Structures are given as C-alpha cells and as structure tokens.
Wavefront OBJ file of the C-alpha trace (Angstrom):
o trace
v 148.663 187.285 170.540
v 147.588 185.938 173.873
v 147.878 182.028 173.981
v 144.524 180.051 175.522
v 145.238 179.103 178.887
v 145.596 175.238 177.991
v 148.180 176.120 175.343
v 149.799 178.595 177.239
v 153.844 177.786 177.236
v 156.987 178.684 178.734
v 159.094 179.252 175.267
v 162.446 179.974 177.358
v 162.441 176.201 179.028
v 159.855 174.218 176.700
v 157.352 174.232 180.249
v 153.958 174.211 179.981
v 153.210 177.548 182.268
v 149.594 175.755 183.343
v 148.802 172.676 183.775
v 145.630 170.652 185.453
v 145.274 168.200 188.219
v 144.589 165.604 185.283
v 147.501 167.108 183.705
v 149.932 165.098 186.658
v 147.537 162.101 186.869
v 147.826 161.543 183.326
v 151.606 161.684 183.362
v 152.317 159.606 186.183
v 149.836 156.989 184.938
v 152.126 157.662 181.719
v 155.325 156.510 183.546
v 154.267 153.631 185.578
v 153.447 149.542 183.845
v 153.493 146.207 184.508
v 156.576 146.666 186.577
v 157.027 149.566 187.890
v 154.479 151.282 190.519
v 153.196 154.933 191.287
v 154.960 154.477 194.220
v 158.452 154.489 192.688
v 157.861 157.531 191.129
v 159.647 160.576 192.157
v 158.650 164.122 191.831
v 161.255 165.390 189.126
v 159.925 162.071 186.909
v 156.209 163.643 187.028
v 157.136 166.846 186.449
v 159.173 166.109 184.017
v 156.658 164.096 182.057
v 154.327 166.749 182.600
v 156.859 169.490 180.851
v 156.682 171.805 184.115
v 158.914 172.713 186.463
v 159.027 170.777 189.682
v 158.092 173.637 192.267
v 154.139 174.181 189.759
v 153.564 170.188 191.017
v 152.919 171.725 194.831
v 149.860 174.033 193.650
v 147.811 170.806 193.044
v 149.684 168.066 195.549
v 151.352 168.177 198.366
v 153.707 165.276 198.033
v 153.624 162.388 194.983
v 151.749 160.571 197.720
v 149.151 162.287 197.756
v 149.250 161.654 193.730
v 149.268 158.034 194.354
v 145.872 158.330 196.488
v 144.323 160.726 193.682
v 144.822 157.808 191.019
v 143.849 155.079 193.187
v 140.760 157.520 194.202
v 140.123 158.072 190.351
v 141.020 154.196 189.314
v 138.113 153.047 192.292
v 135.187 155.261 190.798
v 136.106 154.442 187.143
v 136.012 150.396 188.140
v 132.506 150.882 190.322
v 131.088 152.687 187.369
v 132.095 149.691 184.905
v 131.069 146.795 187.278
v 127.828 148.997 188.932
v 126.911 149.058 184.815
v 127.062 145.333 184.573
v 125.169 144.221 187.985
v 122.133 147.087 186.563
v 121.922 145.368 183.633
v 121.316 141.788 186.056
v 118.026 140.234 185.885
v 119.057 137.472 188.334
v 121.745 136.493 190.709
v 123.167 133.925 188.582
v 123.542 136.879 185.885
v 124.810 139.807 188.045
v 127.564 137.469 189.372
v 128.860 136.011 185.601
v 128.629 139.632 184.111
v 130.265 141.591 187.019
v 132.827 139.049 186.955
v 133.678 139.406 183.059
v 133.162 143.184 183.484
v 136.075 143.154 185.826
v 138.650 140.733 183.756
v 137.809 142.191 180.597
v 139.150 145.988 182.431
v 141.847 144.326 183.928
v 142.752 143.348 179.862
v 142.350 146.433 178.738
v 145.491 147.789 179.614
v 143.709 149.983 182.345
v 146.382 151.546 183.838
v 144.079 153.046 187.018
v 143.240 149.423 187.658
v 146.648 147.971 187.761
v 147.139 150.937 190.689
v 144.630 149.908 192.063
v 145.090 145.913 192.295
v 148.981 146.950 192.804
v 148.837 150.110 195.588
v 147.161 147.699 198.144
v 149.800 144.792 198.184
v 153.311 147.307 197.550
v 152.092 150.668 197.974
v 153.140 152.566 201.339
v 150.115 152.911 204.549
v 148.433 155.462 202.980
v 147.790 154.106 199.748
v 146.898 151.081 201.264
v 144.474 152.638 203.016
v 143.287 154.448 200.086
v 142.682 150.635 198.443
v 140.482 149.883 201.619
v 138.670 152.690 200.910
v 137.458 152.460 197.459
v 136.809 148.550 198.270
v 134.451 149.887 201.207
v 132.733 151.618 198.430
v 132.618 148.648 196.448
v 131.231 146.456 198.934
v 128.388 148.919 200.165
v 127.521 149.327 196.491
v 127.618 145.289 196.513
v 125.287 144.784 199.464
v 122.725 146.494 198.445
v 122.758 144.899 194.739
v 122.115 141.722 196.705
v 119.813 142.707 199.161
v 117.881 143.945 195.993
v 118.403 140.708 194.190
v 117.734 138.621 197.103
v 114.090 140.317 197.337
v 113.612 139.719 193.903
v 114.780 136.105 193.507
v 113.155 135.460 196.995
v 116.613 133.579 198.206
v 117.226 135.629 201.433
v 120.483 136.169 202.507
v 122.415 135.555 205.623
v 124.626 138.971 206.268
v 124.688 140.626 203.193
v 127.132 143.545 203.743
v 129.224 140.518 204.746
v 128.841 138.243 201.670
v 129.566 141.390 199.897
v 132.729 141.963 201.694
v 133.872 138.296 201.157
v 133.220 138.665 197.594
v 134.551 141.639 197.031
v 138.153 140.951 198.710
v 138.402 137.258 196.177
v 137.495 139.157 193.612
v 140.549 141.834 193.704
v 142.812 139.124 195.231
v 142.118 137.240 192.144
v 142.048 140.540 189.675
v 145.459 141.463 191.286
v 147.153 137.801 190.137
v 145.253 137.626 186.738
v 147.303 140.568 185.633
v 150.440 138.493 185.479
v 147.738 135.185 184.139
v 148.309 134.285 180.321
v 144.984 136.153 178.211
v 144.280 132.605 176.652
v 143.112 131.897 180.212
v 140.204 134.104 180.376
v 137.646 131.990 179.983
v 138.589 129.313 182.636
v 139.642 132.368 185.418
v 135.864 133.736 184.550
v 134.709 130.848 185.281
v 136.412 130.033 188.074
v 135.728 132.794 190.016
v 132.243 132.540 188.759
v 132.091 129.696 190.549
v 133.943 130.875 193.849
v 131.286 134.230 194.422
v 128.435 131.551 194.061
v 129.163 129.185 196.409
v 129.812 131.845 198.644
v 126.418 133.110 197.895
v 124.887 129.631 198.002
v 126.373 128.977 201.844
v 124.683 132.433 202.443
v 121.674 131.210 201.308
v 121.876 127.359 203.152
v 122.583 129.053 206.452
v 120.220 131.986 205.905
v 117.664 128.925 205.508
v 118.587 127.315 209.023
v 117.296 130.224 210.878
v 113.702 130.752 209.339
l 1 2 3 4 5 6 7 8 9 10 11 12 13 14 15 16 17 18 19 20 21 22 23 24 25 26 27 28 29 30 31 32 33 34 35 36 37 38 39 40 41 42 43 44 45 46 47 48 49 50 51 52 53 54 55 56 57 58 59 60 61 62 63 64 65 66 67 68 69 70 71 72 73 74 75 76 77 78 79 80 81 82 83 84 85 86 87 88 89 90 91 92 93 94 95 96 97 98 99 100 101 102 103 104 105 106 107 108 109 110 111 112 113 114 115 116 117 118 119 120 121 122 123 124 125 126 127 128 129 130 131 132 133 134 135 136 137 138 139 140 141 142 143 144 145 146 147 148 149 150 151 152 153 154 155 156 157 158 159 160 161 162 163 164 165 166 167 168 169 170 171 172 173 174 175 176 177 178 179 180 181 182 183 184 185 186 187 188 189 190 191 192 193 194 195 196 197 198 199 200 201 202 203 204 205 206 207 208 209 210 211 212 213 214
C-alpha cells in the first residue's frame, strides 16, 4: 500500500520522507518562546523537531537565517491583515486609532509567536533579520499612509507629510509593542489608552502644521 505523500515516513528512522516549508516554519515556531529567539535556533534542532534528516532542510532553505527571514515575512503579512481589517472598519480618524491599537495589543496578548518573532528579531537578530523586519515595517507604513490620506480627506483634516506621519506611528507602535510583551496583562487597558493618545498627538501635531501652511 502506498501512503499519501503528506503521511509518508521513513519507517527505519522514524523521519518524514517528505516535508514542506510550512512544516519547517511550524517546527521553528514550536521551539521559540519568550526567552528563546529564532536567531538562537540551530539547523539540527529545527530538523529534529520537524522529524527530518538535517540534509532535507536544504531542500527548502539555505540556512536557519533564511528560515528566520521567512518567519518574519509571514509574521508581517499576518499582522498587516489583522490591523488592516481594523483600519478598514474605521469611519473616522478617532476610531481608526483606537481600533488599530486595540487590535495590535490583542494580537500581542494572543501568544502569537509570529508576532513575537517580528517584534524581537528587529532588536536582537542578525543584520539580515533586522533588514527583514525593516521591510515589513515599510509595508506597514505604506498601507497606513494610504489610509491616513483617505481619512484625512473624509474628515477634511489635512496632514502635514502623511508619509512621515505613517512612519512615526508605525515605529512608535512597534517600539511599544516590543516592551508590551513583558508588561502584565492587567495593564493592557492603560497601555491601549496611552498608545492611543500618543498616536493622536502625532496626528494632531501634523494637522496643526498643515493648517499653518494654508
């Protein structure tokens, strides 16, 4: 009898005969945690967790660094989708700020290891990891820029340099998010309120600067 490819296993070694990139990223995520970053993983650890021979790893990734970059990209895509939905539901500048901040903090608290990879590797990872995180932040900034322009027009409240505003907000939220992982859950409401106020201060400052140029 022939087993389906996704169930095929080498019965002599107990290792899977076939494996996908998703299997390897899932194995890496199982190994990391609050005190273990992806940059500390070895190829053999990931292969063992995935149930494959170390050489099979190279069919999908050149090394652990490339695996880590794939995780960072996956994390960025996942979070952009979540926060993007919150922004698209917004009908005004006020609701977009609180909704986006709340969605972000909720995801931090959801034990989302992908998000933790995105937050931590930008500060403790290699240069390649930091560049991958920066690329994801650039994507966030571009999408936020589009929404800020849309809402500014809808509310008739122009912004001074909305691209720079998007950059300031994105970098602020991610900096706070990195420290929020170590803050007790009981302080989440306070965190959301403070971060919401910080973002609104950036927006109001930009609106004020735009008014002086009219």
